[in-house]
C-alpha positions in Angstrom: -34.2 17.4 -58.5 -30.3 16.9 -57.6 -30.7 19.6 -54.5 -33.6 17.2 -53.3 -32.1 14.2 -53.4 -28.9 15.6 -51.6 -30.8 17.0 -48.9 -33.0 13.3 -48.7 -29.4 11.8 -48.7 -27.7 14.0 -46.0 -30.9 13.4 -43.7 -30.7 9.7 -44.5 -26.7 10.2 -42.9 -28.5 12.2 -40.1 -30.8 9.8 -38.6 -28.7 6.6 -39.5 -26.0 8.5 -37.3 -28.0 9.4 -34.6 -28.6 5.8 -33.2 -24.8 5.2 -33.8 -24.1 7.8 -32.0 -26.3 7.5 -29.0 -25.2 3.0 -28.9 -21.7 4.9 -28.2 -22.9 7.7 -25.6 -24.5 4.8 -24.2 -21.5 2.1 -24.2 -19.1 4.9 -23.0 -21.3 5.9 -20.1 -21.9 2.6 -19.0 -18.5 1.8 -19.2 -17.4 5.4 -17.0 -20.1 4.3 -14.6 -18.8 0.5 -14.2 -14.9 1.8 -13.8 -16.1 4.2 -11.2 -18.4 1.5 -9.5 -15.4 -0.7 -9.0 -12.9 1.9 -8.4 -15.3 2.7 -5.2 -15.6 -0.8 -4.3 -12.4 -0.8 -3.9 -11.9 2.2 -1.6 -14.7 1.2 0.4 -13.7 -2.2 1.0 -9.6 -1.3 1.4 -9.7 0.0 4.8 -12.0 -3.0 5.5 -10.1 -6.3 3.4 -6.9 -5.0 4.1 -6.7 -3.4 8.5 -4.7 -5.6 10.5 -2.5 -7.6 7.7 0.2 -8.9 7.8 2.5 -7.6 4.9 6.1 -8.2 4.2 7.6 -6.5 2.0 11.4 -6.7 0.4 13.2 -3.9 -0.9 11.2 -2.1 1.6 13.8 0.1 2.0 13.8 2.6 -1.4 11.7 3.4 -4.7 8.6 1.6 -5.3 8.6 -0.8 -2.5 9.4 2.4 0.3 5.9 3.7 -1.6 4.2 -0.1 -1.3 5.5 0.6 2.9 3.4 3.9 2.8 0.5 2.9 0.8 0.2 -0.1 2.9 0.6 1.2 6.4 -2.0 4.4 5.5 -4.5 0.7 4.7 -3.9 -0.3 8.6 -1.3 -3.1 7.5 0.6 -4.6 9.9 3.5 -3.8 8.1 7.1 -5.3 7.7 9.9 -3.6 5.6 12.6 -6.1 4.1 16.4 -5.5 2.8 19.3 -5.0 3.3 20.5 -1.8 4.4 19.8 -1.3 8.2 19.8 2.3 8.2 17.2 3.1 5.3 14.9 0.8 6.8 15.4 2.2 10.0 14.9 5.9 7.6 11.9 4.4 6.1 10.5 3.5 9.7 10.6 6.4 11.2 8.9 8.5 8.1 6.1 5.2 8.6 5.7 6.5 12.4 5.7 10.5 11.0 3.1 10.6 8.3 0.2 10.5 11.0 -1.8 7.3 9.8 -4.1 5.8 12.0 -2.0 2.5 12.3 -1.9 1.1 15.9 0.6 -1.4 14.7 4.5 -0.3 14.3 6.2 -1.5 11.2 8.5 -3.4 11.4 12.3 -4.0 9.8 14.2 -7.4 8.4 18.0 -7.6 7.4 17.1 -10.0 4.8 19.9 -10.5 2.3 17.8 -12.2 -1.1 21.3 -13.7 -2.6 22.1 -15.8 1.3 19.9 -18.5 -0.1 20.9 -20.7 2.9 20.4 -18.2 5.6 16.2 -17.6 3.9 14.1 -20.1 5.7 15.7 -18.8 9.2 14.9 -15.1 8.1 11.2 -15.6 6.9 10.7 -17.5 10.5 11.9 -14.8 12.1 9.2 -12.1 10.3 6.0 -14.5 11.3 7.4 -14.3 14.4 7.2 -10.6 14.3 3.4 -10.7 13.8 1.9 -13.7 12.9 1.7 -15.3 9.7 1.9 -13.4 6.1 -1.0 -12.2 4.7 0.0 -9.9 2.2 3.9 -11.3 0.6 5.4 -8.8 -2.0 8.6 -9.9 -4.2 9.8 -6.4 -4.7 13.4 -6.4 -4.2 15.1 -6.9 -7.2 18.9 -5.3 -9.4 18.6 -5.2 -12.8 22.2 -4.6 -15.4 23.3 -2.5 -18.1 25.6 -4.0 -20.9 26.0 -6.4 -23.9 26.1 -10.5 -23.6 29.5 -10.8 -24.9 30.4 -8.2 -22.0 28.8 -9.6 -19.4 30.2 -11.9 -17.1 29.0 -15.3 -15.9 28.5 -14.1 -12.5 26.5 -10.9 -13.0 23.9 -13.5 -14.6 24.5 -16.0 -11.6 24.2 -12.9 -9.1 20.8 -10.9 -10.6 19.3 -14.5 -11.9 19.8 -15.2 -7.5 18.5 -12.0 -6.3 15.7 -11.7 -8.8 14.4 -15.1 -9.3 15.7 -18.1 -7.1 15.8 -15.4 -3.6 12.2 -14.5 -4.7 11.3 -18.3 -4.8 13.6 -19.7 -1.5 11.5 -16.8 0.4 7.6 -17.4 -0.8 8.6 -21.2 -0.7 9.0 -20.5 3.3 6.1 -17.6 3.6 3.2 -19.2 2.0 3.2 -22.7 3.9 0.7 -20.9 6.3 -0.8 -19.4 4.1 -1.4 -23.0 2.6 -2.5 -23.8 6.3 -5.1 -21.3 7.0 -6.3 -21.2 2.9 -5.6 -17.4 2.2 -3.5 -15.3 1.4 -2.2 -12.8 -1.6 2.0 -13.3 -3.5 2.4 -10.2 -5.0 5.4 -9.9 -7.3 6.4 -6.8 -8.9 8.1 -8.3 -12.0 8.7 -6.0 -15.4 7.4 -5.4 -18.9 10.9 -7.0 -19.4 9.4 -10.2 -18.3 7.2 -10.3 -21.3 9.8 -8.6 -23.7 13.5 -8.5 -24.1 15.0 -5.6 -25.4 19.1 -5.3 -25.8 21.8 -4.7 -23.1 18.9 -6.2 -20.7 20.0 -9.5 -20.9 20.6 -10.8 -17.3 17.0 -8.7 -15.8 14.9 -9.6 -18.7 15.6 -13.6 -18.0 15.4 -12.9 -14.6 11.8 -11.6 -15.0 10.6 -14.3 -17.5 11.8 -16.7 -15.0 9.5 -14.8 -12.6 6.6 -15.2 -15.0 6.6 -18.7 -15.6 7.2 -19.6 -11.9 4.3 -18.0 -10.6 1.9 -18.7 -13.5 2.8 -22.6 -12.7 2.0 -21.6 -8.7 -1.3 -19.4 -9.3 -2.7 -22.7 -11.2 -1.1 -25.0 -8.2 -2.9 -23.1 -5.5 -6.2 -22.2 -6.8 -8.8 -23.2 -4.9 -6.5 -23.2 -1.9 -7.5 -19.3 -0.8 -4.0 -18.0 -2.2 -4.2 -15.0 -4.6 -0.6 -14.6 -6.8 -0.8 -11.5 -8.7 2.4 -10.5 -10.9 2.9 -7.2 -12.0 4.3 -6.2 -15.1 5.4 -2.3 -14.8 7.4 -0.3 -17.0 9.6 2.3 -16.4 9.8 3.6 -13.0 11.3 7.0 -11.1 13.5 4.7 -9.0 17.2 4.4 -8.2 17.1 1.2 -10.0 19.3 1.9 -13.5 21.9 4.0 -10.5 21.9 0.6 -8.6 22.1 -1.7 -12.0 25.1 -3.7 -12.4 27.5 -3.4 -15.8 28.7 -6.4 -17.5 32.1 -6.2 -15.0 29.3 -6.5 -12.3 30.3 -2.6 -11.0 27.8 -0.5 -9.8 26.0 1.1 -12.9 26.1 4.8 -11.0 23.8 6.5 -13.7 19.8 7.3 -13.7 18.9 6.5 -17.5 16.1 8.8 -19.1 13.7 6.5 -19.9 14.1 5.6 -15.9 14.2 9.3 -14.5 10.6 10.0 -16.9 9.2 6.6 -15.2 6.4 6.6 -13.1 5.4 7.9 -9.7 6.7 5.1 -7.8 4.2 6.0 -4.9 1.2 6.3 -8.0 2.6 3.0 -9.3 2.2 1.2 -5.1 -1.5 2.7 -4.6 -2.6 1.5 -8.0 -0.6 -2.0 -7.0 -2.9 -1.6 -3.5 -6.1 -1.8 -5.9 -4.9 -4.3 -7.0 -4.2 -6.6 -4.4 -8.1 -5.6 -3.0 -9.2 -6.6 -6.2 -7.5 -9.9 -6.2 -6.2 -8.9 -10.2 -4.1 -12.4 -11.2 -2.1 -10.1 -14.0 -1.7 -6.7 -14.6 0.6 -4.7 -16.4 1.3 -0.5 -15.4 2.9 0.7 -18.8 2.0 3.1 -21.3 -0.6 2.1 -24.1 2.7 2.1 -26.5 4.5 -0.6 -24.2 1.3 -2.7 -24.0 1.2 -2.9 -28.4 4.8 -3.9 -28.0 3.7 -7.3 -25.8 1.2 -7.9 -28.0 3.5 -7.1 -31.1 5.9 -9.5 -29.5 3.4 -12.1 -29.4 1.4 -12.3 -33.0 4.1 -10.4 -35.1 7.3 -10.8 -34.1 9.3 -10.5 -36.9 8.0 -6.7 -36.9 8.8 -6.6 -33.0 13.0 -7.8 -33.5 12.9 -5.3 -36.5 12.1 -2.5 -33.7 15.0 -4.5 -31.2 17.4 -4.6 -34.0 17.2 -0.4 -34.2 17.6 0.1 -30.4 20.7 -2.4 -30.6 22.6 -0.7 -32.8 21.1 3.1 -31.7 22.6 1.7 -28.1 26.2 0.5 -29.6 26.3 3.9 -31.5 26.1 5.8 -28.0 28.1 3.2 -26.3 31.1 4.7 -28.7 30.5 8.5 -28.3 31.1 7.3 -24.2 
């Protein structure tokens, strides 16, 4: 009796589990096929779509900007790299030319200081005169900060906002005019996950990235139907010199490579992913580990819990400061 019932129950469970497993495997297979198909579609259309396109990259002398220059140059773009350091721009240009890419277009360099707002229209004109209207604008240049709100000078907030926000929108406004006229173009904004959630001791940086997110969300809506794609990229930590060049509360150079930054994503991997996003005409992408994406969701859906987590992080930060 009991053994028969037990055997029947096991058989029923087995029969019930079989279609569930088949359904799960089917959905998994379909998902993988769709992902591979999309990846192949992007890969096969990269060269066709990007070859000969004019790409202007700010902050192109190092880090993610340098990696983006390599990724787009490899795709056959007419690359213009812009930054303050002319020597570093020449270095990147030499490395692009030595990369043995099948690209007939010589990389161009543009001396650009986003803090000099009055000069940006002239610099935009100079960039356009190099290869014609810009097809892809990548607003990548930026500066971070390290310090408490109490200990940070207002001048530091102004400098961070000028580079990360006002300079970006001033350049975008100039570059997008020809885009509107020819009804095509890509405007890519390198924001940050800190544009979606703020963390302690990064108040200036987080504020500037939140401002970027809001501005380009508005611009995307205004440009809809005009052939121009606006994509906001929000990466997590990338292994670059961002923390080294960050401003302290007094405005001096921080000069330290943070542990999180040192263990961050490879800039060339991120750059290739961003190029895929351009080809796919993505509008918003978060490039970060799953736990970071979860934190962004937590900030929206369960803010009280998020605030407590950030309070704990601030307490830990204060203790580390006392040790120093």
